[in-house]
C-alpha positions as CSV (number, residue, x, y, z in Angstrom):
1,M,14.1,9.7,-27.0
2,T,16.0,6.6,-28.2
3,V,14.9,3.0,-27.5
4,N,17.7,2.6,-24.9
5,E,16.4,5.7,-23.1
6,M,12.8,4.4,-23.3
7,I,13.6,1.1,-21.5
8,P,14.4,2.6,-18.1
9,A,11.6,5.2,-18.6
10,F,9.1,2.4,-19.1
11,E,10.4,0.7,-16.0
12,A,10.0,3.9,-14.0
13,I,6.4,4.4,-15.1
14,L,5.4,0.9,-14.3
15,F,7.0,1.0,-10.9
16,A,5.4,4.3,-10.0
17,A,2.0,3.1,-11.3
18,G,2.0,0.0,-9.1
19,E,-0.9,-1.4,-11.2
20,P,-1.4,-2.5,-14.8
21,V,-0.7,0.3,-17.4
22,E,-2.3,0.1,-20.9
23,I,-0.2,-0.2,-24.0
24,D,-2.1,2.6,-25.6
25,K,-0.9,5.0,-22.9
26,F,2.7,4.4,-23.7
27,S,2.0,4.8,-27.4
28,D,0.3,8.1,-26.9
29,V,2.9,9.6,-24.5
30,F,6.0,8.4,-26.4
31,E,4.4,8.8,-29.9
32,I,5.2,5.3,-31.0
33,D,3.0,2.4,-32.3
34,N,1.8,-0.5,-30.1
35,Q,4.2,-2.9,-31.7
36,T,7.2,-0.7,-30.8
37,V,5.9,-0.5,-27.2
38,E,5.7,-4.3,-27.0
39,G,9.2,-4.6,-28.4
40,I,10.6,-2.3,-25.7
41,M,8.7,-4.2,-23.1
42,D,10.3,-7.4,-24.3
43,M,13.7,-5.8,-23.9
44,L,12.8,-4.5,-20.4
45,S,11.7,-8.0,-19.4
46,D,14.9,-9.5,-20.7
47,R,17.0,-6.9,-18.8
48,L,15.1,-7.7,-15.5
49,D,15.6,-11.5,-16.0
50,K,19.3,-11.3,-16.9
51,S,20.1,-8.9,-14.1
52,G,18.6,-11.3,-11.5
53,S,16.1,-8.6,-10.4
54,A,13.5,-9.6,-7.8
55,V,11.0,-7.8,-10.0
56,K,9.6,-9.2,-13.2
57,L,7.4,-7.8,-16.0
58,V,4.1,-9.4,-16.7
59,R,1.7,-9.0,-19.6
60,L,-2.0,-8.8,-18.8
61,D,-4.0,-8.7,-22.0
62,F,-3.5,-5.1,-23.2
63,C,-1.5,-4.0,-20.2
64,Y,1.8,-4.4,-18.5
65,Q,2.7,-4.5,-14.8
66,L,5.8,-4.9,-12.6
67,C,5.5,-7.6,-9.9
68,T,7.8,-9.2,-7.4
69,R,8.8,-12.8,-8.2
70,K,6.9,-15.5,-6.4
71,E,10.0,-17.0,-4.8
72,Y,10.2,-13.9,-2.6
73,A,6.6,-14.1,-1.4
74,E,7.4,-15.6,2.0
75,N,10.0,-12.9,2.7
76,I,7.6,-10.1,1.7
77,R,4.8,-11.5,3.8
78,S,7.1,-11.8,6.8
79,V,8.6,-8.4,6.6
80,L,5.4,-6.6,5.8
81,D,3.3,-8.8,8.2
82,L,1.0,-9.9,5.5
83,R,-1.3,-12.7,6.4
84,R,-2.1,-15.4,3.9
85,K,-5.8,-15.4,3.1
86,A,-8.0,-18.4,3.0
87,P,-8.1,-20.1,-0.5
88,L,-11.1,-20.0,-2.6
89,S,-13.9,-22.5,-2.0
90,Q,-14.9,-25.1,-4.5
91,A,-18.1,-23.1,-5.2
92,A,-16.0,-20.0,-5.9
93,L,-13.7,-21.9,-8.2
94,E,-16.7,-23.3,-10.1
95,V,-18.3,-19.8,-10.5
96,L,-15.0,-18.4,-11.6
97,A,-14.5,-21.1,-14.2
98,V,-18.1,-20.6,-15.6
99,I,-17.6,-16.9,-16.0
100,A,-14.0,-17.1,-17.3
101,Y,-15.1,-19.3,-20.2
102,N,-18.4,-17.6,-21.0
103,Q,-18.0,-13.9,-20.1
104,P,-19.6,-11.6,-20.1
105,V,-22.5,-13.3,-18.4
106,T,-25.2,-12.6,-15.8
107,K,-25.5,-14.0,-12.3
108,A,-28.7,-15.7,-13.4
109,Y,-26.7,-17.5,-16.2
110,V,-24.2,-18.8,-13.7
111,E,-27.0,-19.9,-11.4
112,Q,-28.7,-21.8,-14.2
113,V,-25.4,-23.6,-15.0
114,R,-24.7,-24.5,-11.4
115,G,-28.3,-25.0,-10.2
116,V,-27.8,-23.0,-7.0
117,D,-27.8,-19.4,-5.9
118,C,-24.5,-17.6,-6.5
119,S,-25.0,-14.1,-5.2
120,G,-22.6,-14.4,-2.2
121,V,-20.0,-16.2,-4.3
122,V,-20.0,-13.6,-7.0
123,S,-19.8,-10.8,-4.5
124,T,-16.8,-12.5,-2.9
125,L,-15.0,-12.8,-6.2
126,V,-15.7,-9.1,-7.0
127,E,-14.2,-8.1,-3.6
128,K,-11.1,-10.2,-4.3
129,G,-10.7,-8.4,-7.6
130,L,-11.1,-11.5,-9.7
131,L,-14.4,-10.4,-11.2
132,E,-15.9,-7.1,-12.2
133,E,-19.0,-5.6,-13.7
134,K,-19.0,-5.5,-17.5
135,G,-22.1,-3.5,-18.2
136,R,-25.8,-4.5,-18.3
137,L,-27.8,-6.9,-20.5
138,E,-30.5,-5.2,-22.6
139,L,-33.3,-7.2,-21.1
140,P,-36.1,-6.3,-18.6
141,G,-34.5,-5.4,-15.3
142,R,-31.1,-4.8,-17.2
143,P,-29.2,-7.4,-15.2
144,L,-25.5,-6.9,-14.6
145,L,-22.9,-8.7,-16.7
146,Y,-19.7,-10.0,-15.1
147,G,-16.3,-10.9,-16.4
148,T,-12.8,-11.5,-15.2
149,T,-10.2,-8.8,-14.4
150,A,-6.5,-8.2,-15.0
151,N,-5.9,-9.5,-11.5
152,F,-7.5,-12.8,-12.6
153,L,-5.0,-13.0,-15.5
154,R,-2.1,-12.2,-13.2
155,C,-3.0,-14.8,-10.6
156,F,-3.5,-17.5,-13.1
157,G,-0.3,-16.6,-15.0
158,L,-2.1,-15.8,-18.2
159,K,-1.3,-13.1,-20.8
160,S,-4.9,-13.1,-22.1
161,L,-8.0,-15.2,-22.0
162,D,-6.9,-16.8,-25.2
163,E,-4.5,-18.9,-23.1
164,L,-7.2,-20.5,-21.1
165,P,-7.2,-24.3,-21.6
166,D,-9.6,-25.6,-24.2
167,V,-12.9,-26.8,-22.8
168,P,-13.2,-30.6,-23.3
169,S,-15.0,-31.6,-26.5
170,D,-18.0,-33.0,-24.6
171,E,-18.9,-29.4,-23.4
172,T,-21.7,-28.6,-25.8
173,V,-24.3,-25.9,-26.2
174,E,-27.5,-26.9,-24.4
175,D,-30.1,-24.9,-26.3
176,A,-30.6,-22.1,-28.7
177,N,-30.1,-19.5,-25.9
178,G,-26.5,-20.5,-25.6
179,Q,-26.9,-22.1,-22.1
180,L,-24.1,-24.5,-21.4
181,K,-24.0,-27.8,-19.5
182,M,-22.1,-27.9,-16.2
183,L,-18.3,-27.5,-16.8
184,S,-16.7,-30.9,-16.9
185,A,-14.7,-32.6,-14.1
186,E,-11.5,-31.8,-16.0
187,V,-12.1,-28.1,-15.9
188,M,-13.0,-28.3,-12.2
189,D,-9.8,-30.1,-11.5
190,L,-7.9,-27.4,-13.3
191,A,-9.5,-24.7,-11.2
192,K,-8.7,-26.6,-8.0
193,N,-5.1,-27.2,-9.0
194,I,-4.5,-23.4,-9.4
195,S,-6.5,-22.3,-6.4
196,D,-3.3,-21.4,-4.6
197,E,-2.5,-18.9,-7.3
198,V,-5.6,-16.9,-6.5
199,D,-4.9,-16.9,-2.8
200,G,-5.5,-13.2,-2.1
201,L,-2.9,-12.3,-4.8
202,A,-0.3,-13.5,-2.3
203,E,2.2,-15.1,-4.7
204,D,2.9,-12.0,-6.8
205,I,2.8,-8.9,-4.6
206,K,2.9,-5.5,-6.3
207,P,5.8,-3.2,-5.4
208,E,4.9,-0.2,-3.3
209,E,4.2,3.0,-5.2
210,A,7.2,5.3,-5.6
């Protein structure tokens, strides 16, 4: 199969999947290396952009996904009768910021940073698909570790966690255990400003499965 034949094939696979697809899966099926997959994805993205398609290609760490463009969100919500969910609370944004910058971490770690119980907030973020379990810490009780998801990257418009804004220089390690001080006001402002982007994944709605 030639490159020109692979471009629409990749598009069909992503549309049918309706969720992020790992680069390695394309490499295995089409027997090409990851760099070639990324090059074909770039060409697919250019084709969608130049054609004026309502669908765009997004990179989510080591995955790709097709999503509708945000300018059509209101139309989609109206036709599909989708209700806009309540935005995340300030507490949820703070928990999300702590975990995003320090993952994988335990709930106890987040509670130590914030100074309050975070059980309900963490559960809410897991339900929204912004956090997920990343294993267990090898300590007594084997507490769960949490980290962000591909949905988190998509909602915040990030290709990978490397694109997160740098933590201000006054953010320092508190002790030898690696516990951090409370995230600075600048980081909290950042989280608040992009809260609409994590509004129930409303801005970028996945196309229906084929």
